[in-house]
N, C-alpha and C positions, 0 to 999 in steps of 0.2 A: 398655175399649179396650186397656189395658196387658196384661191377661191374654190377650186375643185375639192380641196381637202375640207374646207368649211361646209360645202354642200353635202359631201359624204357623211361628215359628222352629224349634220342636221338630219339627214335621212335615217341614220342609225339611232339617234337619240329620241327622235319624235315618237316612233311607235312604242319605245320603252316607257316614255312618260305617259302616253295615252293608256297603255296597258296598266301602269301603276295606278293611275286615277280610276281606271275601271275596277281594279281590285279594291281600292279604297271606297268606291261607291257601294260595292257589295257589302262591305263591313259596316257601312253607315245606313244600310237598308234603303238605298236609293236605287231605283230601277226605272226602266223605260215606260212602264205602264202608268206612271203617275200623270193624270191629266194636266195639261197646261204647263206644269212645272218642269216635266222631263225635257222638253226641247230647250228650255232656258238653261237647265243644268248641263245638258249636253253641249250647248254652245259655250258655256263657261269652261267645260273640260277641254274642248277643242281649242279655244282661244288661249287658255293657260298653257297647254302643250305646245302650241305654235310659238308663243312668246318665249318660253324657256328654251325650246329647240333652236330658235333663231338666235337667241343670245349666245348659246353654247357654240353654234356654228360660227358666229362672228368672232367670238373669242378664240376659237381654235384656228380660224383663218389668220388672225393677228399673231398667234403663237407660232404658226408655221412660217410666217413672213418676218418674224423677229420684230414685230411692232407692238407697241403698248398704247392703246387708245381706248377710251370708254365706248360702250355700245351707244349708238345714237338712239335715244328714246323716241324721238319723233318718227324716225324711219321704222323703228321696231313696232310702234303703234300702228302705222299705216300697213306694214307687212302682215301684222296679225289680222287686221280687218280684211286685207286682200286674201289671205289664206283661208279665212272662214268663208268668205264669199265663194272662192274656188271649190272648197270642199262641198258646199251646198249646190253649186251650179254645175261645175265641170264634172265632178264625181257623182253628182246626184245622190248625195248621202244626207239623210235626215240626221240632225244633231243628236236626237234621242238614240240613234244607232250605236253610239259609243258607250251607252250605259248597259248594265246587266239586264237580263230579262226576268220577268216573273212568270212562273210556270202556269198560273191560272189566268193570265191575261195575254192579249196580243203581244208578241215578243218584239225585240229591237229591230228585227228584219221583216216584220209584218208589213208588206207593201201592197199586197193584193189578197183578196179573200173571196170565199164563196158563201153566200147566205142560204141557210136552210130553215125550214119551219118544223122539222122533226129530226130526232137524233139519227134516223136512218139515212144513209148516204147512197145515192144512186151511183151506178157504174160510171155514167158520164161525168159526174162531179168528182169521182175518184180520179179519173183520167185527167181532168182539168187541174186537180191538186198537184199531180205529178209535173204538169207543165209549169205551174207556178214555182214549184220546188226547184226545178232545173234552172229557172231564171234567177231566183232570189236565195235559194237554200232554205234550211230549217229556220222557221220564223223566230225561234228562241235562241239558238246558238250560232246560226249563220253557216254551218257546215253544209257542204253539198254531197249527197249520197245518191246511190242508184235508185232507191225506192223510198218513198215518203209515206208516213202515216197521216191520214186526214184528221187533224186535231180539232176537236170541238171546243170553242170558246163562247160562253163559259163551259167548263167541263160538264159533261152530262149529269154527273151526280149532283153538282151544285145547281145546275140548271133546273133539275126536278125539285130540289129543295127550295129554290127561289119561287117556283110556281105555287108552292104550298105554305110559304113562310108568311106568318101573320104580323110580324113586327116591322114590315116595310112602311115607311112614310114617304111622302113625295120627295123630300130632300135626299133621303138615302137612295131611293129609286133612280133619281136623276144622276146622282154620283156614280152608282153602279153601272148605269148605261154609258156614262163617259169612260169609265174604267174598261168596260168590255167592248167599247166602240160599237155599241148598238144604237140604232136611231132613236132620237128623243121623240116621244109621243105628244100629241097636242092636248090630250085630256088627262086629268089626274088618274082616272081608272086605267087608262091605257098605259100610263107610265109604270104602274105596278104590275102590269100584265107581261110577264116575260115569256114569250113564245117563239123567239128567234135566236138562233145560234149562228156563229160564223165558223167556217172551216179554213184552216191554214195548214201548209205543209210542215211536217215535223219529223225529225230524225228519230230512229228507234231508241237511241240513248235518252233523249229528252222525254220521249213518250213513256219510257219505263220509270224515269224519275218522277214525272208528273203523276203516273198511276199510283206509285208508292206514297206520294204526298197526299193525293186526294182521298185515297182509300182510308186513311187514318184520321180524317178531319171532316167536320160538317161545315155548312155554309158560313155561319158566323165566325169561324176560325180559319178561313181560307187564306187570309192575308198574313202569312207568317214569314219570318226571315228565311226559313228553310226553303221557301218557294223561289227564292232569287238564285239564278244560275248565271255563271260566267259564260262568255263566248268561248268557242273552241279556239285552241291555239292554232295559229296559222295566219295566212295573209288575209287581211280585210281591206277594202278600198279606203276606209278612213285612216289607214296607216300611211297613206301617201303624203309626203312632205313637199311643199312648194317653196323653193329658195327665193321667195319674194324680197327678202331683206337685201340680198346682194343685187337683185335687179333694180330695186328702187334706189339703192345707194348709188349704183352706177349711173342711173338716169338723172338723179339730182346733181351729182358731181358734174356731169356733162352739161346740164342746163346752167349750172352756176358758172362753169368755165366759158360757156357761150355768152352769157350775160356780161361777164367781166371783159371778154374780148370786144364786144360791141361798145361797151362804155369807154374803152381806151381808144377807140377809133375816132 
């Protein structure tokens, strides 16, 4: 009964901690579109949440059972690593998914895309966007709706400005391609030639917000804090908490008892 109470407390506190760090990331201008860095920051958020939730669960278990003992830091470290691995493998969640999205970049839930060479979208590609949306939801906020907008990344206005922008050097072009998740080109001239966009499923709410943001800004000013959006309230797979601390604790106790038993024989 006491372990059950600890597991329940962990399952309740874990999503609260994850959501709190999500809101903190938005205020610090941290989002899932930052190349290379965002998976590391997402992993930090998941591991911190797991560590805190497991500690609270262990303390609440001891409180219910009227015991007073410190949290085993070694087991806590192993359980945090185990939970991060399970989040990535069993739940198939990218660590960047826990971070807010940027409206002008591929969102936190952008797992599949359709590549196009002109802003016009064919009927077949629109249908395929609906299929992707039903599977993964809106690529910016994660919500699942009945009908999705085919979101152009980069947004078409910025895409056209990029094609005519004279201030692009090789370093900036390479960085923008990483941000927009566009293929890197082998030659310097091709790197500066932006002629490909990606399509992602987007809900109408995020589409309206993106339209309002893009219409009032030009390309050099597209990376603003106002473009960062939180995920919709509701259940996300990354809210699932694994009670690895109790499982590892039980396992280690039984191993120790078995070893002591054989030593006494």
